[in-house]
C-alpha positions as CSV (number, residue, x, y, z in Angstrom):
1,X,-110.5,84.0,72.7
2,X,-110.6,81.9,75.8
3,X,-112.0,79.1,73.7
4,X,-109.0,79.2,71.3
5,X,-106.6,79.1,74.2
6,X,-108.4,76.2,75.7
7,X,-108.5,74.3,72.4
8,X,-104.7,74.8,71.9
9,X,-104.1,73.4,75.4
10,X,-106.4,70.5,74.6
11,X,-104.5,70.0,71.3
12,X,-101.1,69.9,73.0
13,X,-102.5,67.7,75.7
14,X,-103.8,65.3,73.0
15,X,-100.5,65.2,71.2
16,X,-98.7,64.6,74.5
17,X,-101.0,61.7,75.1
18,X,-100.3,60.2,71.7
19,X,-96.6,60.7,72.3
20,X,-96.8,58.9,75.7
21,X,-98.7,56.0,74.1
22,X,-96.2,55.6,71.2
23,X,-93.2,55.8,73.6
24,X,-94.8,53.2,75.9
25,X,-95.5,50.9,72.9
26,X,-91.8,51.2,71.8
27,X,-90.6,50.5,75.4
28,X,-92.8,47.4,75.7
29,X,-91.5,46.2,72.3
30,X,-87.9,46.7,73.4
31,X,-88.5,44.9,76.8
32,X,-90.3,42.0,75.0
33,X,-87.5,41.5,72.5
34,X,-84.9,41.7,75.3
35,X,-86.7,39.1,77.4
36,X,-87.0,36.7,74.3
37,X,-83.3,37.1,73.6
38,X,-82.3,36.4,77.3
39,X,-84.5,33.3,77.4
40,X,-82.6,32.0,74.4
41,X,-79.3,32.8,76.0
42,X,-80.3,31.4,79.4
43,X,-78.6,28.0,79.1
44,X,-75.4,29.8,78.1
45,X,-75.7,32.1,81.1
46,X,-76.5,29.4,83.6
47,X,-73.3,28.3,85.3
48,X,-72.6,24.6,85.0
49,X,-71.3,22.6,88.0
50,X,-67.5,22.3,87.9
51,X,-65.4,19.3,88.9
52,X,-61.7,20.2,89.3
53,X,-59.1,17.5,89.7
54,X,-55.4,17.5,90.4
55,X,-53.8,14.4,88.9
56,X,-50.3,13.1,88.8
57,X,-49.0,10.9,86.0
58,X,-46.1,8.5,86.6
59,X,-45.1,5.1,85.2
60,X,-47.8,3.6,84.7
61,X,-50.5,5.2,86.7
62,X,-52.6,8.3,87.2
63,X,-53.4,9.4,90.7
64,X,-56.4,11.8,90.8
65,X,-57.6,14.0,93.7
66,X,-60.8,16.2,93.5
67,X,-60.0,19.7,94.6
68,X,-63.4,21.2,93.8
69,X,-66.7,19.4,93.0
70,X,-70.1,18.4,94.1
71,X,-71.7,15.5,95.9
72,X,-71.5,12.5,93.6
73,X,-68.2,13.5,91.9
74,X,-65.5,11.0,92.6
75,X,-61.9,10.3,91.7
76,X,-60.3,7.1,92.9
77,X,-57.0,5.2,92.3
78,X,-56.9,1.7,93.6
79,X,-53.5,0.0,93.1
80,X,-54.3,-3.7,92.8
81,X,-50.7,-4.8,92.4
82,X,-48.7,-1.7,93.5
83,X,-47.7,-0.6,90.1
84,X,-50.8,-0.3,87.9
85,X,-53.9,1.4,89.3
86,X,-57.6,1.1,88.6
87,X,-58.4,4.8,88.1
88,X,-61.9,6.0,88.0
89,X,-63.2,9.6,87.6
90,X,-67.0,10.0,88.1
91,X,-68.9,13.1,87.2
92,X,-72.4,14.1,86.1
93,X,-73.6,14.8,82.6
94,X,-73.3,18.6,82.0
95,X,-70.4,19.1,84.5
96,X,-67.6,21.3,83.4
97,X,-64.5,19.1,84.0
98,X,-61.0,20.7,84.7
99,X,-58.1,18.3,85.1
100,X,-54.6,19.6,86.0
101,X,-52.1,16.8,85.2
102,X,-48.5,16.8,86.3
103,X,-45.9,14.4,84.9
104,X,-43.6,13.3,87.7
105,X,-41.0,11.0,86.0
106,X,-41.1,11.0,82.2
107,X,-43.2,12.7,79.5
108,X,-46.8,11.4,79.6
109,X,-49.9,12.2,77.7
110,X,-53.7,12.2,78.4
111,X,-56.5,11.4,76.0
112,X,-60.2,10.9,76.0
113,X,-61.2,10.2,72.4
114,X,-65.0,10.7,72.8
115,X,-64.3,14.2,74.2
116,X,-61.6,15.1,71.7
117,X,-59.1,15.7,74.6
118,X,-55.5,15.0,73.7
119,X,-52.4,16.5,75.3
120,X,-48.8,15.9,76.1
121,X,-47.4,16.5,79.5
122,X,-43.6,17.2,79.7
123,X,-41.8,15.8,82.7
124,X,-42.0,18.2,85.7
125,X,-44.8,20.3,84.1
126,X,-48.5,20.7,84.7
127,X,-51.0,20.8,81.8
128,X,-54.7,21.6,82.2
129,X,-57.4,20.1,80.1
130,X,-61.0,21.3,80.2
131,X,-64.2,19.9,78.7
132,X,-67.9,19.6,79.3
133,X,-69.1,16.1,80.1
134,X,-72.0,16.3,77.7
135,X,-72.2,12.5,76.9
136,X,-73.3,10.0,79.5
137,X,-71.4,6.7,79.6
138,X,-68.1,5.1,80.4
139,X,-65.1,6.4,78.5
140,X,-61.5,5.2,78.5
141,X,-58.8,7.8,79.2
142,X,-55.2,6.8,78.5
143,X,-51.6,8.0,78.2
144,X,-50.9,9.3,74.7
145,X,-47.1,9.3,75.0
146,X,-45.1,6.1,75.2
147,X,-43.9,6.0,78.8
148,X,-42.3,2.6,79.1
149,X,-43.2,-1.1,79.0
150,X,-46.4,-0.7,81.1
151,X,-47.7,2.0,78.7
152,X,-50.6,-0.1,77.4
153,X,-52.0,-0.3,80.9
154,X,-51.6,3.4,81.7
155,X,-55.4,4.0,81.5
156,X,-58.4,4.9,83.5
157,X,-62.2,5.2,83.2
158,X,-64.3,8.4,83.1
159,X,-67.9,7.7,84.2
160,X,-70.4,10.3,83.2
161,X,-73.7,9.7,85.0
162,X,-77.0,11.1,83.7
163,X,-79.5,10.8,80.9
């Protein structure tokens, strides 16, 4: 009789061992699939550097000021003749760019064709545009609303540095 009791205990013990092995295999499979999924999602989960700019628009110039950014990000407005400005915004490829634009005198616009950014800015209001600088190069930005006789020169250059 003692032998039957011992064999039952061994049988339960063996079943428990199989159960532990099966549950461990299932757990390893779940963890492996989760790791593979997270590796695929990693670029989406990695925060991109952000460059945030406050910019005013007035006839016939933009005046940008970086309010948040990293080393190498620049925003300059050099008025060669007092009315028109040579405006340059410099960021790195991959940066998330946020620009808050306020129209001070008349309705203005803002466009960067290569980034499909186009907006109108009513006088006295602030509009925010956001995009990821995913193409390296020099890109013209310009006023998209006729704002007076100097409208064709109401432009600037976005420089995206990187590969």
